[in-house]
N, C-alpha and C positions, 0 to 999 in steps of 0.2 A: 449550454448543452453544444455536444462538439460539431464539427463541420461537416462530418458524415454524415450525424442525426440530422441534421439539418437539411441536405441534401434528400436525404430517403424519404424524411416527412415532406417536402416540396413536392419531391416526384409524385406521392401519394393523395396529395391536394391536388395536382395537377391532371389526374387519372379520371377520366370521364366515368369512370365504375366506382369512383370514392364516392360516398355518401357526404351529406353537409357534414359529418365527422370523421375524423381518420379511424377513431377507435368506437365500433358501435357494441349495444351491448347485444347478446345473441340471443336474449329474451325479447329483447322491445323493439330491436332496430335501431332505438335511439341512442341518444350519449349516454355514455359511461356513466354513473354519478356514484359508485363507489369500488375503488379499485381492490379493496380488500377483500371483498368475498371472491373475486375473480384469482385474486394471488394465492389466495387460501387454497381454493379449488386446484389450482395448478399446481400446486407445491404437493397437496394429495394425490393428484393422480401421475405426479411424477416418483411417489413415493419419497418423498424429501418431507422430514418431522423437523420438530422445535426449530423451525426458521421464521420468522415476521417480514413484512415488507421494509420495517424499519430497518432490521438488520443488513438489507443494501446499503444504506447510506454509512454504517460502520465497514462494510466492506470496500465501498467507495475510497473511504480515506484513507485507509489502510492502504489500498493500492495504490492510491494518489500518493503518500508519504514512500513507498517503497522506490515508486519511479523517480523522485526527487521535487516533488510540488511542494513548496513552501508553505509553512503551516498556516501563514496569515492569507495566502491565496485558498486554501482548502477551507480557511474560516469561513470567508465572503461567500465562495459558491454553495457550503451546507446552509447558510444563513446564522451562522453562529455569533453572538454578541462578543463574545470573549475566546481566546486561544484554549483557555483550560479546557471549555466544553469541547474544543474540535481535538484535544489531546485525550478526552475522555472515550471519542469517536475510531482513535485509531490503535490499531493492535498489531503486533508483528506478527508475522506469519511463523512458522515453523523451518521455512526454509530461509527467511531473513534472519534467524534468530541462529542457526548452524552457520551461515556466512559469518557472521559477528563474532561466534566463539571461534570460527576456524581464523578469522583475522586476529582474534587477540593470541590466538595459540602461536601463529606465525611470528606476531612482534614479539613474544615472550623466548620465540625460540633465536629470531634474528637479534632480539637483545642481549640474552645468554651467550651466544656467538661471539658478539659483539665486546660483551662484558671477559668473556675467555681470553680475547684476541689481546683486549686491553691488559688484562694480568698476565698472559702472558707478556707482551713486549714491555711491562713495567718490572717480571721479573727479568728479564733480558738486560734492560737498563740497571738493576739492582747488580746482578751479577759481574757486568761489566765494568759497575764503579766500584764492588768489591775489589775484582780483580785490578783496577787502577792503583789501591789503595796499597794492595800488598806489595 
């Protein structure tokens, strides 16, 4: 849990108007026993389709990877027993894939410029050597 979330939850617990639980059921006023129902309702109300609570784990892992969080750290936070499972949770975003494609294109462009310069220098050396022989 991030420090920011811890701070917010601590403030909510210290607030005199907060009940015994930080989050309570609107129907019973008691503790929430099933997150799935509330999540499904919230998605429906927001017009979000084809999205599950479990998808949030995949999204978190993907965003953490984009931010450079090492795989073993993501594995431990997600509670996975192996890194291969964590890899299954991590998906590249369209923006990340575009950056990768641009980086490779830039590399190819730099590489071809470097090769052209090397070829040009080689031709100049060859011309100078040929002229020296003549």
